[in-house]
C-alpha positions in Angstrom: 5.1 -38.3 -37.3 6.1 -42.1 -37.9 8.1 -43.0 -41.0 5.8 -43.2 -44.2 4.6 -46.4 -45.1 6.3 -46.6 -48.5 9.7 -46.2 -47.0 8.7 -48.9 -44.4 7.7 -51.2 -47.1 11.0 -50.7 -49.2 13.8 -50.4 -47.1 15.8 -53.0 -48.4 15.1 -52.0 -51.6 16.0 -48.4 -51.2 19.6 -49.6 -49.7 20.1 -51.7 -52.4 19.9 -48.8 -55.0 22.1 -46.6 -52.8 18.9 -44.4 -51.4 19.0 -43.1 -47.7 16.1 -42.1 -45.6 16.1 -39.3 -43.0 13.6 -38.6 -40.4 12.9 -35.6 -38.0 11.6 -38.8 -35.9 13.7 -39.1 -33.0 15.8 -35.9 -33.7 14.9 -32.4 -33.3 11.7 -31.6 -35.3 11.7 -28.2 -36.6 9.6 -25.5 -34.2 7.3 -23.4 -36.0 7.0 -19.9 -34.3 3.5 -18.1 -34.3 3.0 -16.0 -37.1 3.9 -15.7 -40.8 7.6 -15.0 -42.3 9.6 -17.2 -39.9 12.1 -19.6 -41.7 14.9 -21.9 -41.3 17.0 -24.2 -43.2 16.4 -28.0 -42.6 19.4 -29.7 -44.5 21.6 -29.1 -47.6 23.9 -30.6 -50.3 27.7 -30.7 -49.7 28.0 -32.1 -53.3 28.7 -28.6 -54.8 27.9 -28.9 -58.4 26.6 -32.3 -58.3 22.8 -32.6 -57.7 20.9 -34.2 -54.9 17.4 -35.4 -55.4 14.8 -36.4 -53.5 11.1 -36.6 -51.9 10.0 -35.1 -48.5 6.9 -36.5 -46.7 5.9 -33.6 -44.4 3.5 -33.2 -41.8 2.7 -29.7 -40.3 1.3 -29.5 -37.0 -0.3 -26.2 -36.4 -3.7 -26.3 -34.7 -4.5 -29.3 -36.7 -2.2 -31.7 -39.1 -1.6 -30.6 -42.7 0.2 -33.4 -44.9 2.4 -33.0 -48.1 4.6 -34.5 -50.2 7.4 -32.7 -52.2 9.9 -33.7 -54.8 13.2 -31.6 -54.8 16.6 -31.0 -56.3 19.8 -29.0 -54.9 22.6 -28.1 -56.8 24.5 -25.1 -57.3 23.5 -25.2 -60.8 19.9 -24.6 -59.5 17.4 -26.4 -57.5 13.9 -26.5 -56.8 10.7 -28.0 -55.2 7.8 -29.5 -56.8 4.6 -30.0 -54.6 2.9 -33.4 -55.3 0.0 -32.6 -53.0 -3.0 -30.2 -52.9 -5.2 -28.9 -50.2 -4.6 -26.8 -47.0 -0.8 -27.6 -46.4 0.1 -25.0 -49.2 -1.1 -22.3 -47.1 0.9 -23.2 -44.2 4.5 -23.9 -45.4 6.7 -22.6 -48.5 10.0 -23.6 -49.7 12.8 -22.1 -51.5 16.4 -23.5 -52.2 18.9 -20.7 -51.4 22.7 -20.9 -52.2 24.6 -19.9 -49.1 28.1 -20.1 -49.0 28.9 -23.2 -51.3 25.9 -25.5 -50.6 22.4 -25.3 -51.5 19.7 -25.6 -48.8 16.4 -26.7 -48.4 14.4 -23.9 -46.5 11.0 -23.7 -45.0 9.0 -20.6 -44.5 6.0 -20.7 -41.9 3.4 -19.0 -44.3 0.4 -19.2 -41.5 -0.1 -15.6 -40.2 -3.2 -16.6 -38.2 -3.5 -17.0 -34.1 -3.4 -20.5 -34.1 -0.3 -20.8 -32.4 2.9 -22.5 -32.8 3.6 -25.7 -34.1 6.0 -28.4 -35.4 7.2 -29.7 -38.7 8.0 -33.5 -39.0 9.6 -34.9 -42.1 10.5 -38.1 -43.8 13.1 -37.5 -46.5 14.1 -40.2 -49.3 17.5 -38.9 -51.0 17.9 -40.9 -54.2 20.9 -42.8 -55.3 24.3 -41.1 -55.6 22.8 -38.1 -53.9 22.7 -39.7 -50.5 25.9 -39.2 -49.5 25.5 -35.3 -50.0 22.8 -35.0 -47.4 23.7 -32.9 -44.4 21.0 -32.2 -41.5 20.7 -28.7 -40.7 20.2 -27.4 -36.8 18.3 -24.8 -35.1 19.8 -21.3 -35.6 22.0 -22.2 -38.7 20.1 -20.1 -41.1 16.9 -18.6 -39.5 15.6 -15.3 -38.3 13.9 -16.4 -34.7 15.3 -17.6 -31.6 14.8 -21.0 -30.5 15.7 -23.0 -27.5 16.2 -26.1 -29.7 19.6 -27.9 -30.2 20.7 -30.7 -32.1 20.3 -31.9 -36.0 17.0 -31.6 -37.4 17.4 -35.2 -39.0 18.4 -38.6 -38.2 19.3 -41.2 -40.6 16.6 -44.1 -40.5 17.7 -46.4 -43.6 
C-alpha cells in the first residue's frame, strides 16, 4: 500500500511538529493466515506511563481490498483504538491494546472466518509529537498465536 496522500503532502510539517511516520511498505507486511481468531502484535510503546498517540491508515488484503482509518493511544494507564471509518473493514480486523510486560502493544486479530484465503495487512502509521520516540516495531512471532515464516520488523520509518 503506498504511503497515504495526507502523509506525502505534509512530511515537512510532520517532522517540524516532532511527528514520525512508520509504514509496512518496504518492510514485512503482516501476514494474515486463513480463518478467524489469529492475532499478532504490530508495534508497542516503550514510554512506560507516557502516552503515545497516533493514526493508522490500514489496507487489509483478503480476497478484496478493505481500507480503514484508526486513531489510537497506548499507555500503561490504558489505551484504546477508535475506528474513524465504516464499512466492510470492520468485519475483517479487530484491535486491542494489551499490556505485555511493561509495554502496551497494538495487536490486530483476524476476524475473517470465511474461506477466502490468506492475505496481508498494510499500514501507514503517524505518531503524534513526543510519542514518536517511543514507537517500536513488532516482528513476526513476537506475540501471536500462529506460525509464520516471516522475518524482520513489521515497520520501517518513512519520515
